[in-house]
N, C-alpha and C positions, 0 to 999 in steps of 0.2 A: 530558421529555428536555432536558438542558442543552446549551449550545452546543458544548462540547467533545465530548460523546457524539455529537452529530449530525455534527460535522466529522470525527471519527475513525471514524464509521460508514461513511465512504467505502470502507474495506477490506471487501469482501464477496466472498470467494473462491467461485468456482463451478467445481467440478471442478479445483481447483488442482493443479499438479504437485507432488507430495510424494515424497521419496525418502530412504531410509536408505542411506548408503554405508559399507562396511566395507573398509578398505584397509591395505595394507602398503607402506611406502616401498620404492623411490621411486614416487611417483604425482603426477600433475598433470592437472587437468581444465580445459579452456578453455571458457568460457561465451560463446557468441555468439547467444543466443536472443532478444535484443532485448526481454526482458520488462521491464515498468516497475518491478517491485520484487521482490526476492528476500531471503529470510531464510536464514542458515546458522547452525545451532546445534551447538556442539561437545559431544558426549557423552563421548568419551574420546580421549586422544591430543591432538596439536597439529596445526595447519594454518596456512597463510598464504593471505590474500586478496591477489592480485597484480593491481591494475588496470593497464590500459595507460598511464594517466596518473595520476600521484600516487604516494604512498608505499605500500609493501606493509605489511600489518598482520597480526600473528600472533594466532591464536586458541588459547586454552587451554580445558580442560574447563569447561563452564558459561557460556562466553562466547557472545554472540549478535551476529552481524554483520547489518546491514541494508544492502543494496546497491541503489542506485537506477539503473535502466537509462536508456537502452538500450545504453550503451557496453560493449564486451567486457571481460572480466577472466578471471583464472584462480584456481582454488583448488588448492593444492598442498602437499606435505609440506615443500618448501623453495622459496623464490622462484626459484632457478636451475634447478629441475627442468623439463625440456622436456615440453610437453603430450603425453599419450598418448591423450586423448579430447577430442572437440570436440562441444559441445551446440549445435545449430542451432535456429532458430525451429520451433515445433511440437514441441520437445523431441526432435528427431531426433538420435541420437547416432552419431557416426562416429569413425574414427581420423583423425589429422591429414591423411592423404592421401585422405580421403573414403570409405574402405571401411566397410561396415556392421560394427558391433561384434559379436563372437562371442557366442553364447548363454551361454557359460560365465561371462560377466560377471554374469548374473542369479543372485542367491543366495537368492531367496525372495520373499515378498510385499513389493512396494515396496522391495526390498533389492538392492543392486548393489555390485560391488567386485571386487577382484583376489585376495581371500583371505577366506574366511568366518570365520577366526580372527584377522584383522588387528588390530593394536593401536590403530587409529584408527577412530572411528565418528563420523560427522556426519550431521545431518539437514538437508535442504534443502526449503524451501517457496517456491514461485514463483507470484506473481500473473501470469497469462499474458496478461490483457487490460487495456489501459489504463483502461477504464471501471470496473474493479473497485477502483481506488484514485483518490481525488479528486485533481485537478490541484492544488488548493490545498494538499493535504497533501504531494504529491510536491515541489512547489516549495519547501517549507519544509525539505526534507532535504538534507544534503550527499550527494555521490555514494557515500560509504562511511562508516558509523558503526558503532561497536562498543560494546555494553553489556557490561562485564565481569561475569563470573559472581559475583564476590565483592561486587558493589555492589548486588545485589538478591536477594531471596529469593522465587523463583517456582517453583511446582510444575509449570508448564506444559511446560517442556522434558522432564522425565522422563515426564510424561503423554503428550506427543506421541510420545516414543520408544517407549512401550508400545503406543499405538494404531496407529502407522503400519504395523506388521507384521501387523495383524489384517485379516481379509477377511470381517467379519460383515455382515449386511444393514444398509444405511444407513451403512456405514463412510465413504463418500466425504463425506457431509454432516457427520459427526462430525469428520473431519479438516479440512474447510474451516473449521468454526467454531473448532476449536482453533488453526488458523493465524491466524485473525482475532484471537482473544484474545491470542495470543502477541505479535503485532505491536502491538496497542494497549497491552499491558502494557509492552513494551519502549519504545515511544514516550513513554509517561508518565514512565518512569524517565529517559529521555534528555532530554526537555524540561524536567525538574525541575532539571537541572544549569545553573548560570550560564553555563558555557562553551558550552552548546548554542545559546544565542541563540534561544530559542523564539520563534516567530512571534507577532505582535501578537494575532491572533485567539485563540491559545491562552492567552496571559497575561491577556487581557481578561476571561476568564470569571470571574475572581475579583473583578473590580470590581463593586460592588453596583449600579451604574447600567448600565454597558455590558454586563455579564454578563446582566442582566435583559433588556436590549434584544436581545442575541444570542439568548437563549432564546426570546423572542417571535417573532423572525424565523424561527428554525428550526422552531419548533412549528407555526406558522401561515403558511407561505410564500404561500398563496393569498389571504390577507387583503389588502385594498387599503391597504397601509401608506403613511403619509406620515410625515415627520419629526415633525409635530405630533401625530399619533395615537400614534406610538411614544413620544414624550416624555410624553404623558399617562399611558401605561401604566407608565412608569418614575418618574413623580413629579417631573420636572424640566422646566425650560423648553426650548423647541425649540432655542434657541441653545446652551444648556448641553449638551444631549445631542449635538448635531451637533459641537460643539467637542471634547467629551470622547471621543466615539466615534472621530472621525478621529485624534485624538492617540494613542489606544491601539491601534486596529486598523490604522490606516494608510490608510484610505479612508472615505468618507462612508457613512452608513447606507443610503442609497438605492443607491449603487454596490455596496455589499456585498450588498444584497438582490438586485439584478439578477444578480450573479455566482452567488449561491446558487440562485436560481430556475433559471438556465440549466444549472447543474451537475446539479440534480435532473432537469431535463428531458432532459439528455443520457443519464442513466442510465435513465430511464423509457422513452425511445425504443428502447432495446435489448430491452425486454420483448416477447415474442410477442403479436401482436394489438393492440399499442398504436397508437393513432391520434394524429396531431399535434393534433387538436382536443381529445381527451380529456386529453392531456398538458398542453396549454395551460391548460385549466381547473384542473387539479390544482396547477399551480405559480403560478397567479395572473394568467394572461393571458386577456383576454376572448375571444380568437378565435385560430384557427390562424394567421391572417395576422399578428396582433400578435406571437405567439411567433416566427414565422418571421423577421420583420423584426429583432427583438432578437437572435435566435440568429445570424443571418448577420452582423449588425453586430459582434457581440462575438467570434464563433468563426470567421467567415469562410466558413462553409458553411451551407446550409439544413438544417432538421431532417431532411428526407428524405435528403439527401446524407449526413448524419452517420449515419443509421440504416443506409443501404446499406453504407457503409464499415465500420461496426461488425460487420455480419453477414458481410461478406466476410472 
């Protein structure tokens, strides 16, 4: 596994919210779900993403928008159209005055809208829990980015459009994986652009020395790494590795390793039956006390508090 794969592996949808919307203007949906990350893919027609702060962006067929939460925004036929629907945390949908949406808005399996023959079709995929997307990845993204449909050739949006309306056995898992693939493909396309200002950890993967070091850290986080042992694996001196790693990634190898171990621990602690001791050993800490000390120092809460909050 290379470093980019493991860093982008943070997206792991689990029962993600996926919806196909078929609409006739005028329409406007206000999103207040506080989700960490949402994808909006245009299948046909046009739409606008209207954030509370910042410029509105128009989407055309084939375009994909990635929206980083938790700030609210709207998706509408025109920026000036008043919201008719509000989506709250837990994907609870109401009218703007708080009334439950009528059942006639449901048009089929994972399909919703105001007209089954409407000229606008869009797909929405939402990562509902922060742990599903790594904080390192989220912090590298702007609040709103758009990958134009004419800039990449991907079969994933048409495939998702086909699969989202199916109700076959195991369909939820199929859709989760398609959402992950679509996000990763879009991010690769986005980060490849000079204007995207890709984060150091992404650009460093192509460096023969630092890329190798990142690969080692991600493949074997439990190994008792030092700068010296990591330098030996990459074939350079300790000073050369430390200097080059810090210059490209923006932090030292050991600082990066600590963050990576704790990110892994945070995800593992969400798993049913996981113990602090077992997680500590898996990510390279000798005891639950050692993990707890590092976890609280960096993240401000203990592993047990983090687990309770995640489950709540």
